[in-house]
VOPAGU-2260 file (C-alpha; in pm, 1 decimal, decimal comma):
REM VOPAGU-2260
SITE   aa  ch    i         X         Y         Z
SITE  UNK   A    0    1444,9   -1470,9   -2177,2
SITE  UNK   A    1    1117,2   -1577,9   -2016,4
SITE  UNK   A    2     980,6   -1334,3   -1758,3
SITE  UNK   A    3     962,1   -1488,8   -1409,4
SITE  UNK   A    4     587,4   -1429,0   -1371,6
SITE  UNK   A    5     438,3   -1213,0   -1649,7
SITE  UNK   A    6     269,7   -1372,5   -1952,8
SITE  UNK   A    7     104,4   -1235,8   -2266,4
SITE  UNK   A    8    -225,0   -1225,3   -2074,7
SITE  UNK   A    9     -72,6    -993,4   -1816,0
SITE  UNK   A   10      55,8    -760,1   -2088,4
SITE  UNK   A   11    -284,2    -748,9   -2261,5
SITE  UNK   A   12    -436,9    -670,1   -1922,4
SITE  UNK   A   13    -175,8    -395,0   -1864,8
SITE  UNK   A   14    -256,4    -226,6   -2195,6
SITE  UNK   A   15    -628,0    -232,3   -2114,7
SITE  UNK   A   16    -570,6     -90,9   -1765,1
SITE  UNK   A   17    -335,4     178,6   -1893,9
SITE  UNK   A   18    -596,6     287,6   -2147,7
SITE  UNK   A   19    -855,8     303,6   -1869,4
SITE  UNK   A   20    -625,8     513,4   -1648,1
SITE  UNK   A   21    -540,6     750,3   -1932,8
SITE  UNK   A   22    -910,0     830,3   -1949,5
SITE  UNK   A   23   -1018,5     804,8   -1585,2
SITE  UNK   A   24    -712,3     892,5   -1371,3
SITE  UNK   A   25    -430,6    1087,6   -1536,9
SITE  UNK   A   26    -647,9    1388,3   -1639,7
SITE  UNK   A   27    -790,7    1424,5   -1289,2
SITE  UNK   A   28    -499,1    1340,6   -1064,2
SITE  UNK   A   29    -388,9    1701,2   -1001,7
SITE  UNK   A   30    -748,4    1788,6    -911,3
SITE  UNK   A   31    -761,9    1497,8    -666,4
SITE  UNK   A   32    -437,6    1620,3    -511,1
SITE  UNK   A   33    -588,4    1968,3    -462,4
SITE  UNK   A   34    -911,7    1824,4    -323,4
SITE  UNK   A   35    -712,7    1590,7     -94,4
SITE  UNK   A   36    -927,5    1292,6    -192,9
SITE  UNK   A   37    -969,9    1025,8    -461,0
SITE  UNK   A   38   -1345,6    1025,3    -531,6
SITE  UNK   A   39   -1556,3     717,5    -464,4
SITE  UNK   A   40   -1668,7     732,4    -826,6
SITE  UNK   A   41   -1316,3     629,4    -931,5
SITE  UNK   A   42   -1336,8     326,7    -702,4
SITE  UNK   A   43   -1665,2     212,9    -856,0
SITE  UNK   A   44   -1523,1     261,7   -1206,4
SITE  UNK   A   45   -1225,8      42,9   -1110,0
SITE  UNK   A   46   -1464,6    -217,4    -974,6
SITE  UNK   A   47   -1683,9    -203,1   -1282,7
SITE  UNK   A   48   -1384,9    -289,7   -1502,8
SITE  UNK   A   49   -1263,0    -573,9   -1280,6
SITE  UNK   A   50    -961,3    -387,0   -1140,0
SITE  UNK   A   51   -1057,0    -441,5    -775,3
SITE  UNK   A   52    -975,0    -770,1    -600,7
SITE  UNK   A   53    -908,7    -960,3    -926,8
SITE  UNK   A   54    -757,1   -1257,9    -746,0
SITE  UNK   A   55   -1059,1   -1344,9    -529,2
SITE  UNK   A   56   -1282,2   -1632,3    -642,6
SITE  UNK   A   57   -1545,9   -1570,2    -907,3
SITE  UNK   A   58   -1822,2   -1671,3    -664,9
SITE  UNK   A   59   -1737,3   -1360,2    -459,8
SITE  UNK   A   60   -1715,5   -1123,2    -756,3
SITE  UNK   A   61   -1347,6   -1158,2    -847,8
SITE  UNK   A   62   -1182,1   -1312,0   -1152,0
SITE  UNK   A   63    -983,6   -1583,8    -973,9
SITE  UNK   A   64    -663,0   -1484,5   -1154,2
SITE  UNK   A   65    -305,1   -1515,4   -1028,9
SITE  UNK   A   66    -143,3   -1242,5    -821,7
SITE  UNK   A   67      58,1   -1119,5   -1121,2
SITE  UNK   A   68    -251,9    -926,4   -1229,2
SITE  UNK   A   69    -252,8    -745,4    -894,3
SITE  UNK   A   70     113,3    -655,4    -948,0
SITE  UNK   A   71      24,1    -501,1   -1285,5
SITE  UNK   A   72    -254,6    -297,9   -1122,4
SITE  UNK   A   73     -24,9    -168,8    -849,3
SITE  UNK   A   74     246,4     -76,0   -1098,0
SITE  UNK   A   75      12,8     114,3   -1326,6
SITE  UNK   A   76    -155,2     298,4   -1038,4
SITE  UNK   A   77     186,0     402,7    -905,9
SITE  UNK   A   78     274,8     542,6   -1247,8
SITE  UNK   A   79     -27,5     772,9   -1215,9
SITE  UNK   A   80      73,0     880,0    -866,2
SITE  UNK   A   81     165,2     747,3    -522,8
SITE  UNK   A   82    -160,2     883,6    -378,6
SITE  UNK   A   83    -345,5     584,3    -526,9
SITE  UNK   A   84    -178,2     353,9    -273,3
SITE  UNK   A   85    -514,5     307,0    -102,2
SITE  UNK   A   86    -637,7      91,1    -389,2
SITE  UNK   A   87    -348,3    -151,0    -344,4
SITE  UNK   A   88    -410,9    -154,2      29,3
SITE  UNK   A   89    -774,4    -250,1     -36,3
SITE  UNK   A   90    -698,0    -514,7    -300,8
SITE  UNK   A   91    -387,1    -676,8    -162,9
SITE  UNK   A   92    -362,8    -603,2     207,7
SITE  UNK   A   93    -709,0    -579,2     365,8
SITE  UNK   A   94    -925,3    -804,9     146,7
SITE  UNK   A   95    -676,3   -1096,7     177,7
SITE  UNK   A   96    -744,9   -1102,2     553,6
SITE  UNK   A   97   -1111,3   -1168,9     475,4
SITE  UNK   A   98   -1037,0   -1431,0     209,4
SITE  UNK   A   99    -782,9   -1608,8     430,4
SITE  UNK   A  100    -948,4   -1594,3     772,9
SITE  UNK   A  101   -1313,0   -1504,5     711,0
SITE  UNK   A  102   -1603,0   -1745,6     750,3
SITE  UNK   A  103   -1811,4   -1836,3     447,2
SITE  UNK   A  104   -2086,1   -1603,7     575,3
SITE  UNK   A  105   -1838,5   -1315,5     612,4
SITE  UNK   A  106   -1702,7   -1371,6     260,7
SITE  UNK   A  107   -2052,1   -1375,8     110,1
SITE  UNK   A  108   -2144,2   -1061,8     303,5
SITE  UNK   A  109   -1838,4    -848,2     230,8
SITE  UNK   A  110   -1630,3    -964,6     -65,7
SITE  UNK   A  111   -1873,7    -896,4    -355,1
SITE  UNK   A  112   -1907,7    -531,7    -250,1
SITE  UNK   A  113   -1529,1    -504,9    -208,0
SITE  UNK   A  114   -1493,9    -619,2    -569,5
SITE  UNK   A  115   -1741,6    -361,6    -704,1
SITE  UNK   A  116   -1598,3     -69,6    -506,2
SITE  UNK   A  117   -1919,4     -27,4    -308,1
SITE  UNK   A  118   -1714,0    -114,8       1,5
SITE  UNK   A  119   -1375,7      52,1      56,8
SITE  UNK   A  120   -1159,4    -118,0     319,1
SITE  UNK   A  121    -893,0     -14,0     568,6
SITE  UNK   A  122    -677,7    -184,3     829,1
SITE  UNK   A  123    -623,5     -20,7    1167,4
SITE  UNK   A  124    -305,1    -124,1    1344,6
SITE  UNK   A  125    -113,7     192,5    1437,0
SITE  UNK   A  126    -213,0     388,8    1748,8
SITE  UNK   A  127    -103,8     731,9    1875,2
SITE  UNK   A  128     142,4     557,6    2111,4
SITE  UNK   A  129     217,7     236,5    1919,2
SITE  UNK   A  130     359,2     188,1    1571,1
SITE  UNK   A  131     568,2    -114,2    1479,9
SITE  UNK   A  132     533,0    -267,9    1829,3
SITE  UNK   A  133     198,1    -435,6    1758,8
SITE  UNK   A  134     202,4    -659,2    2066,9
SITE  UNK   A  135     164,2    -344,8    2279,8
SITE  UNK   A  136    -148,7    -197,8    2120,6
SITE  UNK   A  137    -388,4     -49,7    2377,8
SITE  UNK   A  138    -721,6     -76,3    2193,3
SITE  UNK   A  139    -940,8    -329,1    2374,8
SITE  UNK   A  140   -1244,3    -536,3    2273,1
SITE  UNK   A  141   -1426,9    -705,3    2561,5
SITE  UNK   A  142   -1700,9    -956,4    2484,6
SITE  UNK   A  143   -2042,1    -864,0    2626,4
SITE  UNK   A  144   -2308,4   -1109,9    2515,7
SITE  UNK   A  145   -2333,2   -1102,6    2136,7
SITE  UNK   A  146   -2111,8    -795,0    2100,2
SITE  UNK   A  147   -1753,1    -688,6    2156,8
SITE  UNK   A  148   -1723,0    -348,0    2326,8
SITE  UNK   A  149   -1434,5    -180,1    2144,2
SITE  UNK   A  150   -1241,8     110,9    2298,0
SITE  UNK   A  151    -933,1     289,9    2169,3
SITE  UNK   A  152    -786,0     511,9    1900,6
SITE  UNK   A  153    -604,8     442,6    1574,8
SITE  UNK   A  154    -405,1     684,0    1362,9
SITE  UNK   A  155    -235,8     712,2    1020,0
SITE  UNK   A  156    -512,1     490,5     876,4
SITE  UNK   A  157    -505,6     472,4     496,5
SITE  UNK   A  158    -860,4     500,6     350,9
SITE  UNK   A  159    -966,7     610,6     700,6
SITE  UNK   A  160   -1226,9     864,5     592,7
SITE  UNK   A  161   -1396,2     672,4     311,3
SITE  UNK   A  162   -1370,2     318,1     447,2
SITE  UNK   A  163   -1681,0     103,3     492,1
SITE  UNK   A  164   -1504,8    -199,4     644,8
SITE  UNK   A  165   -1211,9    -164,2     884,1
SITE  UNK   A  166   -1006,1    -457,3    1011,6
SITE  UNK   A  167    -910,1    -344,0    1362,0
SITE  UNK   A  168    -623,2    -495,7    1559,5
SITE  UNK   A  169    -728,9    -499,1    1923,7
SITE  UNK   A  170    -674,9    -675,2    2256,6
SITE  UNK   A  171    -952,0    -922,4    2338,2
SITE  UNK   A  172    -739,9   -1041,2    2631,3
SITE  UNK   A  173    -552,0    -741,1    2773,7
SITE  UNK   A  174    -390,0    -959,7    3042,2
SITE  UNK   A  175    -250,0   -1222,3    2804,2
SITE  UNK   A  176     108,7   -1333,1    2863,4
SITE  UNK   A  177     293,2   -1309,9    2629,5
SITE  UNK   A  178     112,6    -994,0    2519,4
SITE  UNK   A  179      82,0   -1084,3    2151,0
SITE  UNK   A  180    -148,0   -1376,0    2237,7
SITE  UNK   A  181    -418,5   -1126,6    2340,0
SITE  UNK   A  182    -443,1    -966,2    1994,8
SITE  UNK   A  183    -746,8   -1033,9    1774,5
SITE  UNK   A  184    -890,3    -885,7    1453,8
SITE  UNK   A  185   -1239,3    -736,3    1443,8
SITE  UNK   A  186   -1414,9    -602,2    1133,6
SITE  UNK   A  187   -1587,2    -272,0    1213,5
SITE  UNK   A  188   -1853,5    -156,0     971,3
SITE  UNK   A  189   -1920,0     205,1     875,4
SITE  UNK   A  190   -2234,2     250,1    1085,8
SITE  UNK   A  191   -2116,2      72,8    1402,9
SITE  UNK   A  192   -2247,0     257,7    1712,2
SITE  UNK   A  193   -1962,1     420,7    1902,4
SITE  UNK   A  194   -1734,6     444,7    1596,7
SITE  UNK   A  195   -1630,3     789,2    1472,2
SITE  UNK   A  196   -1358,4     938,3    1257,2
SITE  UNK   A  197   -1123,3    1202,6    1379,0
SITE  UNK   A  198    -912,2    1438,3    1171,5
SITE  UNK   A  199    -832,0    1381,0     807,6
SITE  UNK   A  200    -456,9    1410,0     850,4
SITE  UNK   A  201    -260,1    1680,2     668,8
SITE  UNK   A  202      48,1    1507,0     528,9
SITE  UNK   A  203     369,6    1626,7     364,1
SITE  UNK   A  204     289,0    1417,6      56,3
SITE  UNK   A  205      32,5    1166,0     -72,5
SITE  UNK   A  206    -214,8    1452,5     -66,9
SITE  UNK   A  207    -502,3    1276,4    -245,2
SITE  UNK   A  208    -466,0     967,2     -27,0
SITE  UNK   A  209    -719,1     988,4     252,6
SITE  UNK   A  210    -550,1     920,9     586,9
SITE  UNK   A  211    -731,5     961,6     917,0
SITE  UNK   A  212    -767,9     902,3    1287,2
SITE  UNK   A  213   -1031,3     650,1    1401,3
SITE  UNK   A  214   -1200,0     658,8    1741,2
SITE  UNK   A  215   -1384,7     375,9    1917,3
SITE  UNK   A  216   -1585,9     471,0    2227,3
SITE  UNK   A  217   -1782,3     174,6    2363,3
SITE  UNK   A  218   -1818,5      75,0    1999,4
SITE  UNK   A  219   -2049,4    -225,9    1967,2
SITE  UNK   A  220   -1919,6    -481,8    1717,7
SITE  UNK   A  221   -2113,7    -807,3    1663,1
SITE  UNK   A  222   -1912,5   -1109,6    1773,6
SITE  UNK   A  223   -1984,6   -1250,5    1426,7
SITE  UNK   A  224   -1740,9    -985,1    1298,9
SITE  UNK   A  225   -1443,7   -1152,8    1467,5
SITE  UNK   A  226   -1198,5   -1242,9    1190,3
SITE  UNK   A  227   -1050,7   -1586,8    1246,0
SITE  UNK   A  228    -994,9   -1695,7    1604,8
SITE  UNK   A  229    -955,8   -1491,7    1921,4
SITE  UNK   A  230    -593,4   -1443,6    2019,1
SITE  UNK   A  231    -460,0   -1529,0    1672,0
SITE  UNK   A  232    -459,9   -1169,6    1541,2
SITE  UNK   A  233     -86,9   -1111,5    1587,0
SITE  UNK   A  234     -10,2   -1433,3    1398,8
SITE  UNK   A  235    -244,0   -1332,1    1116,8
SITE  UNK   A  236     -77,7    -989,9    1092,1
SITE  UNK   A  237     268,5   -1145,1    1073,1
SITE  UNK   A  238     154,6   -1387,8     800,9
SITE  UNK   A  239      18,4   -1106,9     581,8
SITE  UNK   A  240     294,7    -849,7     628,7
SITE  UNK   A  241     513,2   -1021,6     364,7
SITE  UNK   A  242     269,4    -921,5      90,2
SITE  UNK   A  243     215,9    -573,6     233,8
SITE  UNK   A  244     589,5    -501,2     237,2
SITE  UNK   A  245     628,4    -644,5    -111,1
SITE  UNK   A  246     363,3    -398,3    -231,2
SITE  UNK   A  247     562,1    -109,3     -83,1
SITE  UNK   A  248     875,1    -233,1    -261,5
SITE  UNK   A  249     684,2    -255,9    -592,4
SITE  UNK   A  250     557,4     101,2    -558,1
SITE  UNK   A  251     904,5     232,7    -470,2
SITE  UNK   A  252    1060,6      57,0    -768,2
SITE  UNK   A  253     800,7     195,5   -1010,3
SITE  UNK   A  254     836,2     544,2    -862,8
SITE  UNK   A  255    1213,8     526,2    -914,1
SITE  UNK   A  256    1173,8     408,7   -1274,7
SITE  UNK   A  257     918,9     683,5   -1343,2
SITE  UNK   A  258    1132,7     960,4   -1193,0
SITE  UNK   A  259    1439,4     840,7   -1382,5
SITE  UNK   A  260    1252,8     830,8   -1715,6
SITE  UNK   A  261    1114,3    1180,4   -1666,6
SITE  UNK   A  262    1458,1    1313,9   -1570,3
SITE  UNK   A  263    1628,1    1159,6   -1874,0
SITE  UNK   A  264    1371,4    1332,6   -2096,5
SITE  UNK   A  265    1428,8    1659,8   -1912,7
SITE  UNK   A  266    1810,8    1662,1   -1928,8
SITE  UNK   A  267    1800,7    1584,8   -2301,0
SITE  UNK   A  268    1576,1    1882,2   -2371,3
SITE  UNK   A  269    1713,2    2137,6   -2122,8
SITE  UNK   A  270    2012,6    2335,3   -2248,4
SITE  UNK   A  271    2288,7    2515,2   -2059,4
SITE  UNK   A  272    2601,6    2678,6   -2202,6
SITE  UNK   A  273    2482,2    2600,9   -2552,5
SITE  UNK   A  274    2421,2    2225,8   -2521,2
SITE  UNK   A  275    2180,9    1981,0   -2354,4
SITE  UNK   A  276    2269,7    1919,0   -1991,4
SITE  UNK   A  277    2267,2    1546,7   -2073,7
SITE  UNK   A  278    2602,2    1609,7   -2244,0
SITE  UNK   A  279    2771,7    1709,2   -1918,2
SITE  UNK   A  280    2972,4    1432,5   -1757,3
SITE  UNK   A  281    2829,3    1491,4   -1409,5
SITE  UNK   A  282    2476,3    1451,6   -1546,7
SITE  UNK   A  283    2572,5    1135,9   -1734,7
SITE  UNK   A  284    2734,5     979,5   -1427,3
SITE  UNK   A  285    2432,3    1059,0   -1208,2
SITE  UNK   A  286    2191,8     911,5   -1465,9
SITE  UNK   A  287    2407,7     601,9   -1511,6
SITE  UNK   A  288    2425,0     543,9   -1135,0
SITE  UNK   A  289    2047,3     573,7   -1099,3
SITE  UNK   A  290    1982,0     354,3   -1402,8
SITE  UNK   A  291    2206,8      85,1   -1257,3
SITE  UNK   A  292    2028,8      97,1    -920,8
SITE  UNK   A  293    1685,8      68,6   -1084,6
SITE  UNK   A  294    1790,8    -220,2   -1311,7
SITE  UNK   A  295    1933,0    -415,2   -1018,0
SITE  UNK   A  296    1626,4    -336,2    -807,7
SITE  UNK   A  297    1392,0    -456,0   -1082,2
SITE  UNK   A  298    1575,1    -785,8   -1126,2
SITE  UNK   A  299    1565,4    -859,0    -752,1
SITE  UNK   A  300    1201,8    -749,9    -720,9
SITE  UNK   A  301    1071,9    -954,2   -1014,2
SITE  UNK   A  302    1233,1   -1268,8    -877,3
SITE  UNK   A  303    1082,2   -1202,9    -534,8
SITE  UNK   A  304     735,3   -1153,8    -682,4
SITE  UNK   A  305     766,9   -1486,5    -866,7
SITE  UNK   A  306     869,2   -1660,7    -543,8
SITE  UNK   A  307     581,4   -1497,2    -355,1
SITE  UNK   A  308     330,5   -1611,3    -619,7
SITE  UNK   A  309     468,3   -1964,7    -577,1
SITE  UNK   A  310     391,4   -1941,4    -204,7
SITE  UNK   A  311     748,8   -1937,9     -78,9
SITE  UNK   A  312     842,6   -1793,0     261,2
SITE  UNK   A  313    1061,0   -1499,0     161,4
SITE  UNK   A  314    1023,2   -1272,8     463,6
SITE  UNK   A  315    1397,2   -1197,6     484,7
SITE  UNK   A  316    1434,4   -1106,3     118,0
SITE  UNK   A  317    1111,1    -905,2     116,9
SITE  UNK   A  318    1241,9    -709,8     417,0
SITE  UNK   A  319    1562,2    -646,5     218,6
SITE  UNK   A  320    1364,8    -529,6     -83,7
SITE  UNK   A  321    1136,1    -307,3     122,1
SITE  UNK   A  322    1419,7    -112,6     285,4
SITE  UNK   A  323    1658,5    -108,0      -8,8
SITE  UNK   A  324    1411,3     -12,2    -281,9
SITE  UNK   A  325    1242,9     258,3     -74,2
SITE  UNK   A  326    1586,0     394,6      17,2
SITE  UNK   A  327    1685,4     390,1    -350,7
SITE  UNK   A  328    1366,7     572,6    -448,4
SITE  UNK   A  329    1423,4     842,4    -188,0
SITE  UNK   A  330    1780,5     902,0    -310,6
SITE  UNK   A  331    1669,8     899,9    -674,9
SITE  UNK   A  332    1397,2    1155,9    -598,2
SITE  UNK   A  333    1658,3    1392,0    -454,0
SITE  UNK   A  334    1901,8    1340,1    -744,5
SITE  UNK   A  335    1628,4    1385,7   -1004,0
SITE  UNK   A  336    1504,7    1705,3    -842,8
SITE  UNK   A  337    1863,6    1837,4    -842,4
SITE  UNK   A  338    1901,9    1757,0   -1214,5
SITE  UNK   A  339    1580,5    1949,3   -1284,9
SITE  UNK   A  340    1742,1    2258,0   -1130,8
SITE  UNK   A  341    1502,4    2533,7   -1025,5
SITE  UNK   A  342    1219,1    2378,8   -1222,0
SITE  UNK   A  343    1238,0    2070,7   -1001,8
SITE  UNK   A  344    1114,5    2282,4    -713,5
SITE  UNK   A  345     811,4    2401,8    -906,2
SITE  UNK   A  346     475,9    2231,3    -859,5
SITE  UNK   A  347     407,8    2207,6   -1232,9
SITE  UNK   A  348     687,1    1951,5   -1261,3
SITE  UNK   A  349     593,9    1605,6   -1137,0
SITE  UNK   A  350     931,5    1551,0    -970,8
SITE  UNK   A  351     828,5    1796,5    -696,5
SITE  UNK   A  352     529,9    1578,7    -606,0
SITE  UNK   A  353     733,1    1258,0    -625,9
SITE  UNK   A  354     995,0    1414,5    -396,7
SITE  UNK   A  355     721,4    1475,2    -135,7
SITE  UNK   A  356     547,6    1142,0    -180,0
SITE  UNK   A  357     832,0     890,6    -163,9
SITE  UNK   A  358     985,5     940,4     187,2
SITE  UNK   A  359     691,3     782,9     372,8
SITE  UNK   A  360     757,0     449,5     199,0
SITE  UNK   A  361    1058,6     413,5     429,9
SITE  UNK   A  362     825,5     449,0     729,0
SITE  UNK   A  363     498,4     265,8     669,1
SITE  UNK   A  364     445,1    -113,2     663,9
SITE  UNK   A  365     723,8    -126,0     921,6
SITE  UNK   A  366    1008,0     125,1     922,7
SITE  UNK   A  367    1328,2      45,1     736,6
SITE  UNK   A  368    1499,5      15,0    1072,9
SITE  UNK   A  369    1251,2    -258,4    1167,9
SITE  UNK   A  370    1325,4    -429,1     833,4
SITE  UNK   A  371    1695,0    -440,6     920,7
SITE  UNK   A  372    1611,5    -581,2    1265,0
SITE  UNK   A  373    1405,2    -859,9    1103,7
SITE  UNK   A  374    1684,7    -940,5     856,5
SITE  UNK   A  375    1947,3    -948,3    1133,6
SITE  UNK   A  376    1731,9   -1181,4    1344,8
SITE  UNK   A  377    1666,9   -1415,7    1052,9
SITE  UNK   A  378    2039,4   -1421,9     975,3
SITE  UNK   A  379    2104,6   -1548,8    1327,1
SITE  UNK   A  380    2281,3   -1233,2    1437,6
């Protein structure tokens, strides 16, 4: 049966990427977790091999390939560890804002360095008092001559410490009615006066993923760094959230498949009462249930990815996939840890890390409760 979006070229690319990661990522991942950071040198190695922003046009340093190659990259990075989520955010969440809404001058200025890894990107939406309710952000940007004066705070920002370009959601018209019409997107560069970074946040999981607070105090941003049009920021965010949530679903599905595979290997080798624990009916039933969930999740996800590549509007189904697959992964993490017994609680077994890493997928890119609200609205409820 023909795969809905993968071709032989994608599989050749996957083998090449996997070989690269076996040399450059797997041996160092535990060290990165301890150091609480993925080094910039890994980013530049990714860029040097063409694994950053592969879908942007060749004139900007990309390969101009279809989005299936980005899916392969995200899947293989997730197999290494969930802490590499920042690469997917750079490739498939932040850079697409520049390619879709940036001027030709902005693209020429920023995209080539995004493709080499010289520039690491971030997107700053969440604030200390505002999460999913983006229309009520408090960060303001008031035009003063050739500069916007940006004031506010952002938090939980992926790639926050290392980022060189940050797409900031802000209010250029704080008095707009309705509120969402006052939201715009500004690109803040690393050395912008008045921009500083707060704490590198200490998280339950995703330890090597750099997550930070960002602070803007009379930060001067050139008006040429406005992305798209003033007042259209909320619309732009809504247009791009489909792909962001699809990425989260992809990562959750791969994490579930990885945890299940590792647990099957473990229960076959671990013995109790004179036989492998895979021979116990309870173990078999648990494995069968998880295998069924992952197979069904994969079938739904692959079809969604194909529809997304075709440019279809699949917001409702993506919202379904985001909540369901992250929920599945969280349940599978708990079941797999249980089947590992005491060893599952030990740091030398990967399931312990996966158990810590997966819960946040139900929270970021819009909580699962928000996903259900979106689905209900789109169903006419």
